[in-house]
C-alpha positions as CSV (number, residue, x, y, z in Angstrom):
1,M,191.4,120.5,-14.5
2,K,193.8,117.6,-16.1
3,K,196.7,116.0,-14.5
4,G,200.0,116.6,-16.2
5,K,198.9,119.5,-17.9
6,D,197.1,121.5,-15.4
7,Y,199.2,121.0,-12.4
8,I,202.2,118.1,-12.1
9,G,200.7,114.5,-12.5
10,V,202.0,111.3,-10.8
11,G,202.2,108.6,-13.1
12,I,202.9,105.0,-11.2
13,G,204.5,102.3,-14.0
14,A,204.8,98.5,-13.5
15,V,208.1,97.1,-14.7
16,I,206.6,93.8,-14.7
17,F,208.5,90.4,-15.3
18,N,208.1,86.8,-16.0
19,K,209.9,83.6,-14.9
20,D,211.8,83.8,-17.9
21,G,213.2,87.3,-17.2
22,K,211.3,88.8,-19.8
23,M,209.6,92.1,-19.3
24,F,205.9,93.2,-20.2
25,L,205.5,96.0,-22.6
26,S,202.4,97.6,-24.0
27,K,202.0,100.0,-27.3
28,R,200.2,103.0,-26.6
29,G,197.1,103.8,-28.5
30,G,195.3,106.7,-29.9
31,K,193.9,107.8,-26.8
32,A,196.5,107.6,-24.3
33,Q,197.3,110.7,-22.6
34,N,200.8,111.2,-24.5
35,E,203.7,109.4,-26.4
36,K,201.2,107.6,-28.6
37,G,202.4,104.4,-30.9
38,K,205.7,104.0,-28.4
39,W,206.1,100.8,-26.4
40,E,205.8,101.5,-22.2
41,S,206.5,99.8,-19.2
42,P,202.2,100.5,-18.2
43,G,200.8,102.1,-15.5
44,G,198.6,105.3,-14.7
45,A,198.0,108.4,-12.6
46,L,198.1,108.0,-8.6
47,E,194.4,108.8,-7.2
48,F,193.7,111.0,-4.3
49,G,194.1,108.7,-1.0
50,E,195.7,105.8,-2.6
51,S,199.3,104.3,-1.9
52,F,201.8,104.0,-4.7
53,E,201.2,99.9,-4.5
54,E,197.4,100.0,-4.9
55,T,197.5,102.4,-8.0
56,I,199.9,100.2,-9.6
57,I,197.8,97.0,-9.1
58,R,194.5,98.5,-9.8
59,E,195.9,100.2,-13.1
60,I,197.3,96.7,-14.2
61,K,193.8,95.1,-13.3
62,E,191.9,97.4,-15.1
63,E,193.9,97.7,-18.3
64,F,195.2,94.0,-18.6
65,D,193.2,92.0,-16.4
66,F,196.1,90.7,-14.0
67,I,197.6,91.0,-10.7
68,V,200.8,92.1,-10.2
69,K,203.0,92.0,-6.8
70,P,205.2,95.3,-6.6
71,I,208.6,94.0,-5.3
72,E,210.8,97.3,-5.5
73,I,210.2,100.9,-6.1
74,L,212.8,102.3,-8.8
75,Q,214.1,105.7,-8.3
76,S,211.7,108.2,-9.6
77,F,212.5,111.3,-12.2
78,N,210.7,114.2,-13.8
79,H,209.0,113.2,-17.3
80,L,209.0,116.4,-19.3
81,I,207.2,116.7,-22.8
82,P,207.4,120.0,-23.9
83,K,205.8,119.1,-27.1
84,E,202.6,118.2,-25.5
85,K,203.0,120.7,-22.7
86,Q,203.0,117.8,-19.8
87,H,205.2,117.2,-16.6
88,W,204.9,114.4,-14.6
89,I,206.3,112.9,-11.9
90,A,207.5,109.3,-12.9
91,L,207.5,106.3,-10.4
92,A,207.8,102.4,-11.2
93,F,208.0,99.4,-9.2
94,I,209.7,96.1,-10.5
95,C,206.7,93.7,-10.4
96,T,206.3,90.1,-10.7
97,V,203.0,88.3,-12.0
98,K,200.8,87.3,-8.8
99,E,197.7,85.7,-10.9
100,G,196.5,86.0,-14.3
101,K,197.4,86.2,-18.1
102,P,197.7,89.7,-19.4
103,K,194.9,91.0,-22.4
104,I,193.9,94.3,-23.3
105,L,191.0,95.6,-21.9
106,E,191.4,99.3,-22.9
107,P,192.3,98.8,-27.0
108,E,191.8,102.7,-27.3
109,K,194.7,103.2,-24.8
110,S,196.7,99.6,-25.9
111,V,196.8,98.4,-29.2
112,E,199.5,95.8,-28.7
113,I,201.3,93.7,-25.7
114,G,204.1,91.0,-25.3
115,W,207.0,90.0,-23.3
116,F,210.3,91.1,-24.4
117,T,214.2,90.6,-23.5
118,F,216.4,93.4,-22.6
119,Q,218.1,93.0,-26.1
120,E,214.8,93.2,-28.2
121,M,213.5,96.6,-26.2
122,E,216.9,98.2,-26.9
123,K,215.5,98.1,-30.7
124,M,211.9,99.2,-29.8
125,D,210.3,102.8,-29.9
126,L,209.9,103.0,-26.0
127,T,208.5,106.0,-24.1
128,L,210.8,108.4,-22.4
129,P,210.1,106.3,-19.0
130,A,210.3,103.1,-20.1
131,R,213.6,103.7,-21.8
132,K,214.9,105.3,-18.3
133,R,213.7,102.2,-16.7
134,L,215.7,100.1,-18.7
135,K,218.6,101.8,-18.3
136,Q,217.8,101.8,-14.2
137,I,217.1,97.9,-14.2
138,K,220.2,97.0,-16.5
139,K,222.6,99.3,-14.3
140,K,220.9,97.7,-10.9
141,Y,220.9,93.8,-12.0
142,P,223.7,93.6,-14.6
143,K,223.6,89.8,-14.4
144,G,219.7,90.1,-14.9
145,L,216.8,89.5,-12.5
146,S,216.6,85.7,-12.4
147,H,219.3,85.8,-10.0
148,Q,217.7,87.7,-7.6
149,P,215.6,85.4,-4.9
150,N,212.8,88.0,-4.7
151,F,211.8,87.5,-8.2
152,A,210.0,84.3,-8.3
153,C,207.1,84.3,-10.6
154,Y,203.8,82.9,-10.8
155,E,203.5,82.6,-14.6
């Protein structure tokens, strides 16, 4: 049985910021579970017995070889993909870089990565969750995250 298809899956994303206030995105490859070719806030599926935070730390390390620090959880929502017959509960954490520099470790799932401003992101072909996360963050932090004391970054 497959998560998101045979039963509702729980996906956890990382909305990762660097010291310049840019957000890390990855472009989904051909073996991504859904929304192939679109830019996303990366993450993965919750595994049995894992905490939300453990999931996102593990997924980012496995896929991009760096360590994130979850700072704040964002509001969850249903991620429905009728064309692909998928249903996910979408969770995400605002994160900072704790250690390392991102690189692609799973090129079949991610074909490009980069750091982007909100203005650049608004012009990109984003996944539904990435677009919703961008709206959530802009609404919650209209002056940007650099004005928030908890968002000191390693990088």
